[in-house]
C-alpha positions in Angstrom: 1.9 59.9 45.4 1.0 56.2 45.7 0.3 56.9 41.8 2.9 58.3 40.7 4.9 55.8 42.8 3.6 53.1 40.3 3.9 54.8 37.5 7.5 55.0 38.0 8.3 52.1 39.5 6.2 49.8 38.3 4.0 48.4 40.6 5.6 45.3 41.4 8.4 47.3 42.8 5.7 49.1 45.3 5.1 47.9 48.8 2.2 48.1 51.1 4.0 49.3 54.8 2.8 51.0 57.9 4.0 51.8 61.2 1.2 50.7 63.4 3.6 49.3 65.6 3.9 53.3 66.7 0.1 53.7 66.4 -1.6 51.4 66.5 -3.8 49.1 63.9 -3.8 49.1 60.5 -6.9 48.0 59.7 -8.5 52.5 58.6 -5.7 53.1 56.5 -5.8 49.5 54.5 -9.6 49.7 54.0 -9.2 53.3 52.9 -6.6 52.3 50.4 -8.7 50.0 48.9 -11.3 52.4 48.0 -9.3 54.9 46.8 -8.4 56.0 43.4 -6.8 59.2 41.5 -9.3 61.3 39.8 -10.1 61.6 37.0 -9.0 65.0 36.4 -5.5 64.5 38.2 -5.5 61.2 35.8 -5.8 63.1 32.4 -3.4 66.1 34.1 -0.1 63.8 35.6 -0.5 61.5 32.8 -1.3 59.1 35.1 -3.5 55.3 34.7 -6.1 54.7 37.8 -4.8 52.2 40.9 -7.9 50.1 39.7 -10.6 48.4 41.6 -10.7 47.2 45.7 -9.2 43.8 44.4 -7.6 44.7 41.2 -4.0 43.6 40.1 -2.3 46.9 41.4 -3.6 46.5 44.6 -3.4 43.7 45.4 0.8 43.1 44.4 1.0 46.7 46.4 -1.0 44.0 49.7 1.1 41.0 49.3 2.1 39.4 46.1 4.6 42.1 45.7 6.5 41.0 49.4 6.4 37.0 48.4 9.8 37.5 46.2 11.6 38.9 50.1 10.2 35.8 52.0 11.1 33.8 49.1 7.3 32.1 48.6 6.7 30.8 45.1 3.2 32.2 44.0 1.2 31.4 41.2 -0.4 33.4 38.7 -3.5 34.4 40.5 -0.9 35.0 43.5 -1.8 32.4 45.8 1.9 30.0 47.6 2.4 27.1 45.0 3.4 24.7 47.9 1.4 24.3 51.7 4.1 26.3 53.9 2.8 24.0 57.4 6.6 23.7 57.6 8.0 26.7 58.7 9.3 28.0 60.9 6.1 30.4 62.1 3.7 27.2 61.4 6.7 24.9 63.9 6.1 27.5 66.5 2.8 28.1 66.6 2.3 24.2 67.3 4.6 23.5 69.8 2.4 26.7 71.1 -1.3 24.8 70.9 0.1 21.3 71.8 1.7 23.1 75.6 -2.5 24.3 76.1 -1.7 27.6 74.2 -0.1 28.8 77.7 2.8 31.2 78.5 6.5 29.4 79.3 7.5 32.5 80.8 11.2 32.2 79.1 13.6 34.6 78.7 14.0 35.0 74.8 17.3 37.0 73.3 19.6 38.2 74.5 19.8 39.9 78.0 22.2 43.2 78.8 24.0 44.0 81.9 24.0 47.4 83.0 
């Protein structure tokens, strides 16, 4: 299915996603996808290109490079961020957390609906 998506949409239009919020860590799926390759007979019969090595351009694109554009992160030719994002909101929150001694504040964040 992934090889057909890559062939039909292009490797630059396929993103990795997971339902790990419901079923736990997706690490086994990530490792399996890094190792998977379309068998030669299917490549020939379906006229599909190989997915390539575990750290090849197609799998790296699917696992993160393609998503960078969705988040406004500029990458260099090797897929590494051009800028240091140490000042982003998540980094600031982590810094505040560490400065607070890595302790919970027990604050309720977000909306509370009365019944």
